[in-house]
Wavefront OBJ file of the C-alpha trace (Angstrom):
o trace
v 126.115 97.623 84.443
v 126.223 101.166 86.465
v 123.952 102.487 83.703
v 121.341 99.885 84.304
v 121.536 99.855 88.062
v 121.034 103.629 88.013
v 118.266 103.772 85.478
v 114.935 104.859 86.997
v 113.174 101.959 85.924
v 115.199 99.344 87.672
v 115.489 101.246 90.876
v 111.503 101.751 91.066
v 110.945 97.881 90.157
v 113.501 97.040 93.049
v 111.985 99.653 95.503
v 108.698 97.890 94.584
v 109.817 94.487 95.480
v 111.688 95.901 98.617
v 108.129 97.303 99.656
v 106.273 94.162 98.744
v 108.691 92.252 101.094
v 108.539 94.697 103.957
v 104.647 94.519 103.873
v 104.564 90.744 103.368
v 106.945 90.366 106.411
v 104.642 93.003 108.282
v 101.432 91.033 107.528
v 102.739 87.815 108.568
v 104.139 89.078 112.025
v 100.980 90.810 112.468
v 98.885 87.725 111.959
l 1 2 3 4 5 6 7 8 9 10 11 12 13 14 15 16 17 18 19 20 21 22 23 24 25 26 27 28 29 30 31
């Protein structure tokens, strides 16, 4: 499990989702 969590692909995917969620929340708050 640790190997999967430390995988660059998994990390980039997780970070992309986190950034997308943050941008969505900012957009909702701004509008």
